[in-house]
NUBA-808781 format. One record per residue (C-alpha): x, y, z; chain; residue number from 1. Coordinates in steps of 0.2 Angstrom, whole numbers. Each point is the difference from the previous one (the first is absolute). Example, Ala and Ser with C-alpha at 12.3 -4.5 7.8 and 13.67 -1.06 7.14 Angstrom:
       x       y       z   cadena   num
      62     -22      39        A     1
       6      17      -3        A     2
***
This chain:
       x       y       z   cadena   num
     549     680     364        A     1
       1      16      12        A     2
      12      -1      14        A     3
       8     -17       4        A     4
     -16     -10       0        A     5
       1     -15     -11        A     6
     -17      -7       3        A     7
     -16       9       2        A     8
     -18      -6       2        A     9
     -13      14      -5        A    10
     -18      -4       4        A    11
       2     -18      -3        A    12
     -15     -12       2        A    13
       0     -19      -2        A    14
     -12     -14       3        A    15
      -2     -18      -3        A    16
     -16      -2      -9        A    17
     -15      10       6        A    18
       0      -6      18        A    19
      18       1       6        A    20
       6      18       0        A    21
      18       2       5        A    22
       5      18      -3        A    23
     -10      16      -1        A    24
       9      15      -8        A    25
      16      -3       9        A    26
      14      12       0        A    27
      18      -3       6        A    28
      18       2      -7        A    29
      17      -9       3        A    30
      17       8      -1        A    31
      15      -7      -8        A    32
      10     -10      13        A    33
     -13      -1      13        A    34
      -3     -14      11        A    35
     -19      -1       2        A    36
     -12     -12      10        A    37
     -18      -4      -6        A    38
     -12      -4      14        A    39
     -18      -6       1        A    40
     -12     -14       4        A    41
       2     -17      -7        A    42
     -10       0     -17        A    43
       0      19       0        A    44
       9       2     -16        A    45
      19       2       4        A    46
       5     -13     -13        A    47
     -12       8     -12        A    48
      10      17       2        A    49
      16     -10      -5        A    50
      -8      -7     -15        A    51
      -6      17      -6        A    52
      17       7       3        A    53
       8     -15     -10        A    54
     -12       3     -14        A    55
      -8     -17       2        A    56
     -17       8       3        A    57
      -7      16      -7        A    58
     -10      13      10        A    59
     -18       2      -4        A    60
       1      19       2        A    61
      15      12       3        A    62
      18       0      -5        A    63
      16      -9       6        A    64
      14      11      -5        A    65
      18      -7      -1        A    66
      17       8      -3        A    67
       6      -3     -18        A    68
       9     -16      -2        A    69
      -4      -6      18        A    70
       2     -19       2        A    71
     -10     -10      13        A    72
       3     -18       8        A    73
     -13      -8      11        A    74
       4     -14      12        A    75
     -16      -9       4        A    76
      -6      -8      16        A    77
       0     -17      -7        A    78
       6      -9     -15        A    79
     -14      -3     -12        A    80
      -6     -18       0        A    81
       4      -3     -19        A    82
      18       5       4        A    83
       3     -13      13        A    84
       4     -14     -12        A    85
      13      10     -10        A    86
      19       1       2        A    87
       9      14       9        A    88
       7       5     -17        A    89
     -17       0      -8        A    90
      -7      10      15        A    91
      13      14      -2        A    92
      -2       0     -19        A    93
     -18       5       2        A    94
       5      16       8        A    95
       6       7     -17        A    96
     -10       4     -15        A    97
      14      -5     -12        A    98
      11     -16       1        A    99
      16       3      11        A   100
      14     -11      -6        A   101
      12       3      15        A   102
     -13      -3      13        A   103
      10     -12      11        A   104
      12      13       6        A   105
     -14      12       4        A   106
      -9     -13      10        A   107
      16      -3      10        A   108
       2      18       4        A   109
     -18       2       7        A   110
       1     -16       9        A   111
      15       7       9        A   112
      -9      16       4        A   113
     -15     -10       8        A   114
      12     -12       9        A   115
      -7     -15      -9        A   116
      14     -13      -2        A   117
       4      -3     -18        A   118
       7     -16      -8        A   119
       3      -6     -18        A   120
     -16     -11       2        A   121
     -11      14       6        A   122
      -6       7     -18        A   123
      -9     -17      -3        A   124
      -8      -2      17        A   125
     -19       2       0        A   126
      -7      15       9        A   127
     -11     -11      10        A   128
      15      -9       8        A   129
       5      15       9        A   130
      -7       4      18        A   131
     -12      14       3        A   132
      14      11       6        A   133
      11      -4     -15        A   134
     -14       4     -11        A   135
      -2      17       8        A   136
      18       3      -4        A   137
      -3      -6     -18        A   138
     -14      13      -1        A   139
      11      14       6        A   140
      14      -5     -12        A   141
     -13       0     -15        A   142
      -3      18       3        A   143
      19       4       3        A   144
       6      -9     -16        A   145
     -10      13     -10        A   146
      11      14       6        A   147
     -15      12       0        A   148
      -2      18       7        A   149
     -14      -5      12        A   150
      -2     -15      11        A   151
     -18      -5       5        A   152
       2     -13      14        A   153
     -16      -9       5        A   154
       2      -8      17        A   155
      19      -4      -2        A   156
       2      -7      17        A   157
     -12     -14      -1        A   158
       8     -17       4        A   159
      17       8       3        A   160
      10      -5      15        A   161
       8      13      11        A   162
      16       0     -10        A   163
     -10       3     -16        A   164
     -10      14       7        A   165
      16       8       7        A   166
       9      -2     -17        A   167
     -15       8      -9        A   168
      -2      14      12        A   169
      19       5      -3        A   170
      -3      -1     -19        A   171
     -14      12       0        A   172
       8      12      12        A   173
      16       0     -12        A   174
     -10       0     -16        A   175
       1      15     -11        A   176
     -16      -4      -9        A   177
     -18       5       4        A   178
      -8     -13      11        A   179
     -18      -2       4        A   180
      -4     -14      12        A   181
     -16      -9       6        A   182
       4     -10      16        A   183
      -8      -3      17        A   184
      17      -1       9        A   185
       0      16      10        A   186
      18      -1       6        A   187
       6      -4     -18        A   188
     -10      15      -7        A   189
       6      12      13        A   190
      18      -3      -4        A   191
      -1       9     -17        A   192
     -17       8      -2        A   193
       0      19      -5        A   194
     -18       1      -4        A   195
     -17      -9       0        A   196
     -14      -2     -13        A   197
     -15      -5      11        A   198
     -14      -8     -10        A   199
     -17       3       9        A   200
     -11     -15      -5        A   201
     -16      10       5        A   202
       3      16      -9        A   203
      11      -8     -14        A   204
      12      14       1        A   205
      19       0       3        A   206
       7      12      14        A   207
      18       5      -2        A   208
      11       1      16        A   209
      18       5       3        A   210
      10      -8      14        A   211
       6     -17       5        A   212
     -12     -14       2        A   213
      -3       1      19        A   214
      -3      19      -1        A   215
     -12      -2     -14        A   216
     -10     -14      10        A   217
      -1      12      15        A   218
      -6      14     -11        A   219
     -13     -11      -7        A   220
      -6      -6      17        A   221
       0      18       6        A   222
     -11       5     -14        A   223
     -12     -15       2        A   224
      -1       4      19        A   225
      -4      19      -4        A   226
     -13      -5     -13        A   227
      -8     -12      12        A   228
       0      13      14        A   229
      -8      13     -13        A   230
     -13     -13      -4        A   231
      -5      -3      18        A   232
      -1      19       3        A   233
     -11       3     -15        A   234
     -11     -15       4        A   235
      -3       6      17        A   236
      -4      18      -6        A   237
     -11      -6     -13        A   238
     -10     -11      12        A   239
      -1      16      12        A   240
      -7      10     -14        A   241
     -13     -13      -5        A   242
      -6      -1      18        A   243
      -2      19       1        A   244
      -8       1     -17        A   245
     -13     -13       6        A   246
      -3      10      16        A   247
      -2      17      -9        A   248
     -11      -8     -14        A   249
     -13      -5      13        A   250
      -1      18       6        A   251
      -6       6     -16        A   252
       0      18      -7        A   253
      16       8      -3        A   254
      10     -14       8        A   255
      -4     -11     -14        A   256
      11      10     -11        A   257
      14      -2      13        A   258
      -3     -19       0        A   259
       2       0     -18        A   260
      17       9       0        A   261
       5     -12      14        A   262
      -4     -16     -11        A   263
       9       8     -14        A   264
      15       3      11        A   265
      -1     -18       6        A   266
       0      -7     -17        A   267
      15      11      -5        A   268
      10      -7      15        A   269
      -5     -18      -6        A   270
       7       4     -17        A   271
      16       7       7        A   272
       4     -17       8        A   273
      15      -9      -8        A   274
      -3     -18      -5        A   275
      11     -12      11        A   276
      13      -8     -11        A   277
      -4     -18      -5        A   278
      18      -4      -2        A   279
       4       3      18        A   280
     -11     -14       5        A   281
       8     -15       8        A   282
      -6     -18      -1        A   283
     -11      -6      14        A   284
       8     -10      14        A   285
      -3     -19      -4        A   286
       5     -17       6        A   287
       4     -15     -10        A   288
     -10     -14       9        A   289
      10     -16       1        A   290
      -7     -17      -5        A   291
      -9      -7      15        A   292
       5     -15      10        A   293
      19       1      -4        A   294
      10     -13       9        A   295
      18      -7       0        A   296
      13       3     -13        A   297
      -7      11     -15        A   298
      16       1     -10        A   299
      18      -8       2        A   300
      15       6     -10        A   301
      15     -13       1        A   302
      11       8     -13        A   303
       0      13     -14        A   304
      10       5     -15        A   305
       9      17      -3        A   306
      10       8     -14        A   307
      18       3       4        A   308
       8       8     -15        A   309
      -6     -10     -14        A   310
      -2     -16      10        A   311
     -14      -8       9        A   312
       4      -5      18        A   313
     -11     -10      11        A   314
      -1       4      19        A   315
      -7      -9      15        A   316
     -14       8      11        A   317
     -11      -5      14        A   318
     -15      11      -1        A   319
     -16      -5       7        A   320
     -15      12       0        A   321
     -16      -3      10        A   322
     -15      11       4        A   323
       5      18       3        A   324
      18      -1      -5        A   325
       8      13     -11        A   326
      15      -4     -11        A   327
      11      14      -8        A   328
      10      -5     -15        A   329
      16      11      -2        A   330
      13       1     -14        A   331
       6      11     -15        A   332
      -9       1     -17        A   333
       2     -15     -11        A   334
       5     -12      14        A   335
     -16     -10      -1        A   336
     -13       6      12        A   337
     -14       2     -12        A   338
       4     -18      -8        A   339
      -1      -7      18        A   340
     -17       8       3        A   341
      -7      -5     -17        A   342
       6     -18       3        A   343
      -9       0      17        A   344
     -16       7      -7        A   345
      -1     -13     -13        A   346
      -1     -14      13        A   347
     -17      -6       6        A   348
      -8     -13      11        A   349
      15      -8       7        A   350
      10       0     -16        A   351
      19       3       1        A   352
      11       8     -14        A   353
       6     -17      -5        A   354
      16       0      10        A   355
      -9       1      17        A   356
       8      17       3        A   357
     -17       9       4        A   358
     -17      -6       4        A   359
     -17       9       4        A   360
     -12     -10      11        A   361
     -16      -7      -9        A   362
     -15      11      -1        A   363
      10      17       3        A   364
      -7      14     -11        A   365
      15      10      -7        A   366
      -2      19      -2        A   367
      13       6     -12        A   368
       4      18      -4        A   369
      12       0     -14        A   370
      10      15      -4        A   371
      -5      -1     -19        A   372
     -18      -3       4        A   373
       0     -15     -11        A   374
     -12      -9      12        A   375
     -13      12      -7        A   376
      -9      -3     -16        A   377
       2      16     -10        A   378
     -16      -4     -10        A   379
     -11      -1      15        A   380
     -10      15       7        A   381
       5       5      17        A   382
     -17      -7       7        A   383
       3     -17      -8        A   384
      17      -1       6        A   385
      -6       3      18        A   386
     -15     -11      -2        A   387
      11     -15      -5        A   388
       9       0      17        A   389
     -14       6      11        A   390
      -4     -16       9        A   391
     -19       2      -3        A   392
      -1      19       5        A   393
     -15       8      -8        A   394
       1      15     -12        A   395
      -3      13      15        A   396
      15      -7      10        A   397
      12       0     -16        A   398
      -5      18      -4        A   399
       3       5      18        A   400
      17      -8       1        A   401
       5       8     -17        A   402
      -6      17       6        A   403
      12      -1      15        A   404
      14      -1     -13        A   405
      -6      15     -10        A   406
      -7     -11     -13        A   407
     -16      10      -4        A   408
     -16      -4     -10        A   409
       8       8     -15        A   410
      15     -11       1        A   411
      -7     -17       5        A   412
      -6      -5     -17        A   413
      17       5      -8        A   414
      11     -14      -7        A   415
      16      -3      11        A   416
      11       3     -15        A   417
      -7      18      -1        A   418
       5       5      18        A   419
      15       9       5        A   420
      14     -11       9        A   421
      -5       8      17        A   422
     -18      -5      -3        A   423
       4     -18      -4        A   424
      10       0      16        A   425
     -16       5      10        A   426
     -10     -13     -10        A   427
      12     -13       5        A   428
      -2       5      19        A   429
     -19       0      -2        A   430
       1     -18      -7        A   431
      11      -6      15        A   432
     -14       7      12        A   433
     -13      -9      -9        A   434
      10     -16      -2        A   435
       4      -3      19        A   436
      17      -9      -3        A   437
       9     -11      12        A   438
      17       4      -7        A   439
       3      17      -6        A   440
      15       2     -13        A   441
       4      19      -4        A   442
      13       5     -13        A   443
       4      18       1        A   444
     -18       6       5        A   445
       5      18       1        A   446
       4       2     -18        A   447
     -11      13      -9        A   448
     -10       3      16        A   449
      -3      18       6        A   450
      11       4      15        A   451
     -16       5      10        A   452
      -7     -18      -1        A   453
      16      -8       6        A   454
      -2       2      19        A   455
     -18      -7      -2        A   456
       6     -15     -10        A   457
      15      -3      13        A   458
     -13       0      14        A   459
     -11     -13      -9        A   460
      16     -12      -3        A   461
       6       3      18        A   462
     -17      -7       7        A   463
      -2     -14     -13        A   464
      -2     -16      10        A   465
       5     -13     -13        A   466
      17      -5      -6        A   467
       9      14     -10        A   468
      15       1     -11        A   469
       5      18      -5        A   470
      13       7     -12        A   471
       2      19       0        A   472
      15      12      -3        A   473
      -9      14      10        A   474
       7       0      17        A   475
     -12      13       7        A   476
     -15     -11      -6        A   477
       8     -16       7        A   478
       3       8      17        A   479
     -18       2       3        A   480
      -4     -18      -2        A   481
       3     -14      13        A   482
      14     -11      -7        A   483
       3     -16      10        A   484
      14      -7     -11        A   485
      12       6     -13        A   486
       7     -11     -14        A   487
      15       9      -9        A   488
       3      -9     -16        A   489
      17       9      -2        A   490
       6      -6      18        A   491
***
């Protein structure tokens, strides 16, 4: 290819079926060794661009040109469900088209790079036995083990603790390969970004920018402000011309010709107005109503289990949550935070976990946001998923709540499994609004969510009046939420 470009999109168009266009005659190029960020709204098609680059999808029109012999490895957002029940050895074997007989030394090498402790038993462990953060490391390792020229990293920081993010950041900075990254972690992106591919979900074009992440965000914001100012000026001038045209038309004679020209000028001004970008919309402010008439203890945690090395260790606790009390669970990846949340969420109507370690008061409705969205039925439509927890809300209210989370009429009848990961997260929050829980359990609720939405979500959680237990590895997000008590599982 000309110059040092190794990937070039030329007038590429793509759509899912006839009602979900993603790209429209897109042009962009990527240089060898570049560190590129892909930006855009949840569900706008960022992961689709990765699938096109990787060759898993083919364009409807246009050409995708690659440097001769170029190899590409894709690290997905989540491990496919059909790979959760296989072993680590089988998981990595799927990364290769041919059988690799010396795969265990290769696994050891990439696990060391992603800072995932290895052991002789790890090859036969099931993928589902790893925590969310450990699975994120496995996903990155699955791309690295292929030793490809280009790394496509789709939301690689999801579920990672601060140590994991720091380790990944340093790896990308020092990496000599071409790295293209999708993420909503602004600080992480700014540490290595040299340029941005900005996917406009309204025009379905990709705009290419040079500079670090923060500079590009400023450029885009300035451009939007300029476009909005231009729209306001043109709208004002168009209205003035229409009013003058109406005035002169009533005078008759030659003034009618002048009125006609003014109407034409007004129409031209309206045509010159730039469409406001849909992907710059933010979800509406919302609140999660708490279950009414909450009294007394809602949840009690007397002890919990953690992983220390390869051993399970039980620790004592004395955590009691009542109405309007917020608990934050801290600790590194793999220590057992998600396991504790899952065991709590499985309790109902005064049941204990069998040992009396934890109990949720009878009659308490539990709203559970799982990091893997397994509380959602992927075969349900969005509307059916919302209706199933709606507490008697009518269709109008369900659609109104959905619209607040940018779940529009063209999405609400889509099956959950067809949504992007970010859209699944917004559906999960809409369900919590309709459910009105007494206990809110949130496991990494920032994963996959557009950074513009996070302050709105943080505000809603901060104001929640029921009992809440939160796990998050995003300090900036947690700092915006009232936390009454912290339980550090690693203390």
